[in-house]
Steps between C-alpha positions, in 0.01 A plus 500: 500500500596162636829632639440394859392152397809454283734631768334259741664207318806532721684192362495666160707797615828313458598416142672167428728367228716188477834568334737278301816691421851429371673757715641705213367775273259359245146493362191441713159350430211591729225236504140588593278203583130437436195514722507261796877439471781661695655196672870475417498130400195553274647814335845337453336226295260721308775737382772232469709735710798269544514435124498871414751576774755234401448471124499870417695641793224739606420599855136418578263685736175315578267783613196434719187686398303691769274287726663178373724248672654649819318826423155340520278635778316169528232313315565369150843593371467820302126546545537861616632585151145438372269571790142623476619859466676585172707748698697209650621408150590864439698511827655155436620579149641842586665341806656236269637759261642710784672195655635382161649841424662508843639150439633600156661810647679280757606257225651785297696609808653148501696566175235349277598515132138455381159427657217300346157399631314172450138466620243224468119539518429775759872554501487539121237771545714673766813474280308660213401789727859531619615517134292818469659685795856370551782629286802311366373142529689268264196276448156413624357148453123481556377142537125415459413859604150634559483863389153628595395414854144626459442284191684215670274518807195493275641209301556286810178596683202264506153628399403500867801712591416745223142533628618558859745764382231673296256503795776636724551789261847409379603768247737344244563835332614648831718195572660530158572870559668410833712228346634720219799602710609134521378385155782377270296588189488865612878525552736533200787251550835654590692181412646485144300282260783249472484456877127414515404129509177311559377141519150359530294184449222439252310284750512753786165497677607763755631782280309557174724508195344837411670654803838360392443632148414844642836526678686361199349772279555771765865394522528535118501128425813379685621142483240266643490124544173307494474145633216253546384426848353711777584787727731310737637244253622785276794534743606143423472514123820483296401803290451723804821389665694551179371856469600580857847354449551690177370827656742469791787400272438792259422772756698410813758220465730703275491790746 
């Protein structure tokens, strides 16, 4: 269900990624942006792509999520990821995982010595899903990641929106069953424990800390960095940046 609607987003049919490469065999880091992002200049800054590329010698691939940036079919950037129908999220997330695995397969054909993934916000969620299906990743860094989209939707909804959903007959149990195939907490991680990293913010008003804790426990308590501040400012905190640098240095730079 929802197939024809999803295929109707014609701009989304072409996947996009911006590449920074050194032109020699080496490690790669695939970056997965958050909701409403997907513009190269914005993503370059958010991931500090030039810093990672030059300081650690890694090749960087800035992946564009479905229905974002040049893949957006119109309206608010990324809005089709979370449309009225929960099936659009199911299609969007499976589309993202398919595209990421195709991108990683291409990267490995380019004499990659190791591949890591770094996602923030919605990209952190997607990276956590990818960690449960993709083999041989050197590391996965999940930044400020939501982990339960049903609970997250309820957390962000206003009382009026909850009443409207109830009257419309929205079935949260059915939605949760649908989302299980793209739920990071239902997928055992395939990345070694020493390659799992997380960062989050204690003042995050967008992603509840309980969701971050849930992934941290599911991932068997990997290294995590907590900073003060909010959802967006976590990217600019020294603690978060230090963790990313150390994760890349430990998992990729020596490869």
